C-alpha positions as CSV (number, residue, x, y, z in Angstrom):
1,X,81.0,131.3,87.1
2,X,84.0,133.1,88.5
3,X,87.3,131.6,87.2
4,X,89.5,129.7,89.7
5,X,92.8,131.5,90.2
6,X,95.5,128.8,90.1
7,X,99.1,129.4,91.0
8,X,101.5,126.9,89.4
9,X,104.8,126.6,91.2
10,X,107.8,125.0,89.4
11,X,111.5,124.8,89.5
12,X,112.9,124.7,93.0
13,X,116.4,124.2,94.6
14,X,116.5,120.5,94.0
15,X,118.5,118.2,91.7
16,X,115.1,117.5,90.0
17,X,114.8,121.2,89.0
18,X,114.8,120.6,85.3
19,X,112.2,117.8,85.5
20,X,110.0,120.1,87.4
21,X,110.2,122.6,84.6
22,X,109.3,120.0,82.0
23,X,106.3,118.8,84.1
24,X,105.1,122.3,84.6
25,X,105.1,123.2,80.9
26,X,102.5,120.4,80.4
27,X,100.4,121.2,83.4
28,X,100.2,124.9,82.3
29,X,99.1,124.0,78.8
30,X,96.4,121.7,80.2
31,X,94.7,124.4,82.3
32,X,91.6,125.7,80.4
33,X,91.8,129.5,80.2
34,X,88.0,129.6,80.2
35,X,87.9,128.0,83.7
36,X,91.2,129.2,85.3
37,X,93.2,132.3,85.8
38,X,96.8,131.0,85.9
39,X,99.6,132.6,87.8
40,X,103.0,131.2,87.0
41,X,105.5,131.1,89.9
42,X,109.1,130.1,89.3
43,X,111.6,129.1,92.0
44,X,115.2,129.3,90.9
45,X,118.0,127.0,92.0
46,X,118.9,129.3,94.9
47,X,115.4,129.2,96.2
48,X,114.2,132.7,95.1
49,X,110.5,133.0,94.2
50,X,110.1,134.8,90.9
51,X,107.2,136.0,88.8
52,X,108.5,135.0,85.3
53,X,107.3,136.1,81.9
54,X,103.8,134.7,82.0
55,X,103.8,134.0,78.3
56,X,107.3,132.6,78.0
57,X,108.3,131.2,81.4
58,X,110.7,128.6,80.2
59,X,113.6,128.6,77.8
60,X,114.7,125.6,75.7
61,X,111.9,123.6,77.2
62,X,112.1,120.7,74.8
63,X,115.2,119.1,76.4
64,X,115.7,117.9,79.9
65,X,119.4,118.8,79.9
66,X,119.0,122.4,78.9
67,X,115.5,123.6,79.9
68,X,115.7,126.6,82.3
69,X,113.6,129.2,84.0
70,X,113.2,132.5,82.1
71,X,114.0,134.8,85.0
72,X,115.8,137.6,83.3
73,X,113.0,140.1,83.8
74,X,111.2,138.3,86.6
75,X,110.1,140.1,89.7
76,X,110.8,138.6,93.1
77,X,107.8,137.4,95.1
78,X,106.9,137.1,98.7
79,X,104.2,134.8,100.1
80,X,102.4,136.3,103.1
81,X,99.6,135.1,105.4
82,X,96.8,137.4,104.5
83,X,93.0,137.2,103.7
84,X,93.3,139.7,100.9
85,X,96.8,139.5,99.3
86,X,98.9,136.4,99.6
87,X,101.4,136.8,96.8
88,X,103.3,140.1,96.6
89,X,105.9,141.4,94.2
90,X,108.6,142.8,96.4
91,X,109.7,145.6,94.0
92,X,106.2,146.6,92.8
93,X,103.3,145.7,95.1
94,X,100.8,147.2,92.7
95,X,101.5,144.4,90.2
96,X,101.2,141.6,92.7
97,X,99.2,138.5,91.7
98,X,97.2,138.9,94.9
99,X,95.0,136.2,96.4
100,X,95.1,132.7,95.0
101,X,92.3,130.1,95.2
102,X,94.7,127.1,94.9
103,X,98.3,126.3,94.2
104,X,99.5,123.4,92.1
105,X,103.1,122.7,93.1
106,X,104.8,121.0,90.2
107,X,107.9,120.4,92.3
108,X,110.0,117.2,92.6
109,X,112.4,116.2,95.3
110,X,113.5,118.1,98.4
111,X,112.0,121.6,99.1
112,X,108.9,120.8,97.2
113,X,107.7,117.2,97.5
114,X,108.9,116.6,101.1
115,X,106.3,118.6,103.0
116,X,108.2,121.9,103.1
117,X,106.0,123.7,100.5
118,X,102.9,122.0,101.7
119,X,103.5,123.3,105.3
120,X,104.1,126.8,104.0
121,X,100.9,126.9,102.0
122,X,98.9,125.5,104.8
123,X,100.3,128.2,107.1
124,X,99.3,130.9,104.6
125,X,95.9,129.3,104.0
126,X,96.0,128.3,100.3
127,X,94.7,124.9,99.1
128,X,97.5,122.8,97.7
129,X,97.4,120.1,95.0
130,X,99.4,117.6,97.0
131,X,99.5,115.3,99.9
132,X,99.6,116.9,103.3
133,X,102.7,117.9,105.3
134,X,103.2,114.6,107.1
135,X,102.3,112.3,104.2
136,X,104.6,114.2,101.9
137,X,107.5,114.0,104.3
138,X,106.9,110.3,105.0
139,X,106.7,109.3,101.3
140,X,109.8,111.4,100.4
141,X,111.9,109.5,103.0
142,X,112.3,106.0,101.6
143,X,113.4,104.5,104.9
144,X,110.3,105.9,106.7
145,X,108.1,104.7,103.8
146,X,109.5,101.2,104.0
147,X,109.0,100.9,107.8
148,X,105.3,102.1,107.4
149,X,104.7,99.6,104.6
150,X,106.1,96.8,106.7
151,X,103.9,98.0,109.6
152,X,100.9,97.8,107.3
153,X,101.8,94.3,106.2
154,X,102.7,95.4,102.7
155,X,105.6,93.8,100.9
156,X,108.8,95.8,100.1
157,X,112.3,94.8,99.1
158,X,114.8,94.1,101.9
159,X,117.1,97.1,102.7
160,X,119.8,98.6,104.9
161,X,119.7,102.2,105.9
162,X,123.0,104.1,106.6
163,X,123.6,107.6,108.0
164,X,126.5,109.6,106.9
165,X,128.3,109.3,110.3
166,X,128.1,105.5,109.9
167,X,129.6,105.5,106.4
168,X,133.0,104.1,107.6
169,X,131.2,101.0,109.0
170,X,129.7,99.9,105.7
171,X,131.1,96.6,104.6
172,X,130.4,95.2,101.1
173,X,130.6,91.5,102.2
174,X,128.2,92.0,105.1
175,X,125.7,93.9,103.0
176,X,125.7,91.4,100.1
177,X,125.4,88.5,102.6
178,X,122.2,90.0,103.9
179,X,120.8,91.4,100.6
180,X,122.4,89.4,97.9
181,X,124.1,90.9,94.7
182,X,123.6,93.1,92.9
183,X,122.2,95.8,95.1
184,X,120.8,99.3,94.6
185,X,122.4,102.3,96.4
186,X,120.2,105.4,96.6
187,X,119.7,108.6,98.6
188,X,116.9,108.3,101.0
189,X,115.2,111.6,100.0
190,X,115.3,112.0,96.3
191,X,113.7,110.9,93.1
192,X,114.1,110.6,89.3
193,X,116.9,108.1,89.9
194,X,119.3,110.9,90.8
195,X,122.2,109.5,92.8
196,X,121.0,105.9,92.3
197,X,123.3,103.1,91.3
198,X,123.0,99.5,90.6
199,X,126.2,97.8,91.8
200,X,127.6,94.4,91.2
201,X,131.1,94.5,92.7
202,X,133.0,96.0,95.6
203,X,134.7,98.9,93.8
204,X,131.5,100.2,92.3
205,X,129.7,99.7,95.6
206,X,131.9,102.1,97.5
207,X,131.9,104.6,94.6
208,X,128.1,104.5,94.6
209,X,128.0,105.2,98.3
210,X,130.2,108.2,97.9
211,X,127.9,109.6,95.2
212,X,124.7,108.9,97.0
213,X,125.9,110.8,100.1
214,X,126.4,113.9,97.9
215,X,122.6,114.2,97.8
216,X,121.5,113.1,101.3
217,X,122.7,112.5,104.8
218,X,121.0,109.1,104.7
219,X,121.1,106.4,102.1
220,X,119.5,103.1,101.4
221,X,121.1,99.9,100.1
222,X,118.4,97.7,98.8
223,X,118.2,94.2,97.3
224,X,117.8,94.1,93.6
225,X,114.5,92.5,92.6
226,X,114.9,90.9,89.2
227,X,111.4,91.3,87.8
228,X,109.0,93.7,86.0
229,X,108.6,97.4,87.0
230,X,104.9,98.1,87.4
231,X,103.3,101.5,88.2
232,X,99.8,102.4,89.4
233,X,98.2,105.8,89.8
234,X,96.0,106.7,92.7
235,X,93.6,109.6,92.6
236,X,91.4,110.9,95.4
237,X,91.2,111.7,99.1
238,X,89.4,109.4,101.6
239,X,88.1,106.9,99.0
240,X,90.6,107.1,96.1
241,X,90.4,105.6,92.6
242,X,93.1,103.4,91.3
243,X,94.3,103.3,87.7
244,X,95.1,100.4,85.5
245,X,98.7,99.2,86.0
246,X,101.4,100.1,83.5
247,X,104.8,98.5,82.9
248,X,108.1,100.5,82.4
249,X,110.5,98.7,80.1
250,X,113.7,100.7,79.9
251,X,116.4,100.3,77.2
252,X,119.0,100.5,80.0
253,X,119.8,97.8,82.5
254,X,117.4,99.5,84.9
255,X,115.1,102.5,85.2
256,X,117.8,105.3,85.0
257,X,117.4,109.1,84.8
258,X,118.0,109.0,81.0
259,X,115.6,106.2,80.4
260,X,112.9,108.2,82.3
261,X,113.3,111.5,80.5
262,X,115.0,111.0,77.1
263,X,112.7,110.3,74.1
264,X,112.9,106.7,72.9
265,X,114.8,105.3,75.9
266,X,111.7,103.8,77.5
267,X,108.7,101.7,76.5
268,X,105.8,102.2,78.8
269,X,103.0,99.7,78.2
270,X,99.6,100.4,79.7
271,X,97.7,98.5,80.5
272,X,100.4,96.1,81.5
273,X,100.1,92.5,80.3
274,X,99.5,90.9,83.7
275,X,97.2,88.2,85.0
276,X,93.9,89.4,86.3
277,X,94.9,88.2,89.8
278,X,98.1,90.3,89.7
279,X,96.3,93.4,88.4
280,X,93.8,93.1,91.3
281,X,96.6,92.6,93.8
282,X,98.7,95.6,92.7
283,X,95.7,97.8,92.7
284,X,94.7,96.7,96.2
285,X,98.3,97.2,97.5
286,X,98.4,100.7,95.8
287,X,95.2,101.8,97.5
288,X,96.3,100.3,100.9
289,X,99.7,102.0,100.7
290,X,98.1,105.3,99.7
291,X,95.8,105.2,102.8
292,X,98.5,103.8,105.2
293,X,100.7,106.8,104.4
294,X,97.8,109.3,104.8
295,X,98.1,110.4,101.2
296,X,95.6,112.7,99.5
297,X,95.1,114.0,96.0
298,X,97.4,111.8,94.0
299,X,100.3,109.4,94.2
300,X,102.1,107.0,91.8
301,X,102.9,103.7,93.5
302,X,105.8,101.8,92.0
303,X,106.1,98.0,92.2
304,X,108.4,95.2,91.3
305,X,106.7,92.0,90.2
306,X,108.6,88.8,90.2
307,X,106.4,85.9,89.1
308,X,103.6,85.9,91.7
309,X,105.6,88.0,94.2
310,X,104.8,91.7,94.4
311,X,106.9,94.3,96.1
312,X,106.2,98.0,96.7
313,X,109.2,100.1,95.9
314,X,108.0,103.6,96.7
315,X,105.2,106.2,96.6
316,X,105.6,109.4,94.7
317,X,103.2,112.1,95.9
318,X,104.0,114.6,93.1
319,X,104.6,112.3,90.1
320,X,106.0,113.6,86.9
321,X,103.8,115.3,84.3
322,X,106.3,115.4,81.4
323,X,105.6,114.0,77.9
324,X,107.0,110.6,78.9
325,X,105.7,110.5,82.5
326,X,103.7,107.5,83.7
327,X,101.1,109.1,85.9
328,X,99.0,110.9,83.2
329,X,99.5,108.0,80.8
330,X,98.1,105.6,83.4
331,X,95.0,107.7,83.9
332,X,94.5,108.3,80.2
333,X,94.4,104.5,79.7
334,X,91.9,104.4,82.6
335,X,89.6,106.8,80.9
336,X,90.8,110.1,82.5
337,X,92.2,112.6,80.0
338,X,95.2,114.9,80.9
339,X,92.9,118.0,81.2
340,X,90.4,116.1,83.3
341,X,93.1,114.8,85.5
342,X,94.4,118.3,86.2
343,X,90.9,119.6,86.9
344,X,90.2,116.7,89.3
345,X,93.4,117.3,91.2
346,X,92.5,121.0,91.7
347,X,89.0,120.1,92.9
348,X,90.4,117.5,95.3
349,X,92.8,120.1,96.8
350,X,90.0,122.6,97.3
351,X,87.8,119.8,98.8
352,X,90.5,118.8,101.3
353,X,91.1,122.4,102.3
354,X,87.4,123.1,102.9
355,X,87.2,120.0,105.1
356,X,90.2,121.1,107.0
357,X,88.7,124.6,107.6
358,X,85.8,122.9,109.5
359,X,88.1,121.9,112.3
360,X,88.1,124.0,115.5
361,X,91.1,126.3,115.8
362,X,90.5,127.4,119.4
363,X,89.4,125.7,122.6
């Protein structure tokens, strides 16, 4: 059989650039060269698309704080809508990668997970391993996610949303009267705990707000649920499968950036030690949330569990694939190996694309 030509996009102009590189290094190694022709596509921090060294695309890739794209000799790329050649080297068209069968965007945060890359690839006509444009945008925006969860009768922590032009109206006493103390302050459109703060007093509250607004024009202030952090993986399109739940137990006071990506800072227990009733409930909620937000392909659904109470925190439509990432570990414990997981995601993307092609495009 002909090999499937897979483009792996990584990097991006997001604060989660380095995490994307670490995730991509694992995805690339998992792609069987007997089944796939792999084209590596890097996006630098300024948004330029680059064809990096295909054998050595990353430098210092063992550390989250120093990993970087090897773009010294990389050629700039252009993506064009064409039936024959979709990816072109701007300086030397003869060495262009050409037509791709599918793209696996290993991008986290804005300009990658928020529907932007998904819309571009749909316009060009390349299947994409990701949720669609609308779902990606909805899940990236934590305020929109929460409103849709509430509409679907799914539980989520209480919150207040503030736009940048309303910043001067925020009052610590009013917020804590509604949400209690402590609270979490976070950008509405970001992940990996970037710009997120757990605050317990007035001074740290206002400092956290200033920092969160560096990353977004809209922030969330959310009640802090004192409970267990549970994660569930969802895999599929119309009738998705749900993994066993896992529990994140960070060394820090909460699930910070360092606890997520530094070796030894986090214990991730899968399957989580939960009553059967709670396991069934979080799996049910995960599948319902996945479908309510029109997801496809994959998502990691994050929960807080406090006694018998269950709260959905958020959905991540391009979860991490690093050595410490929860999503592949959840599926490994559920009987799906890393390599099989990557293969299923590629197949699901092609399946969704073929179904989309059956729709009428003219009247």
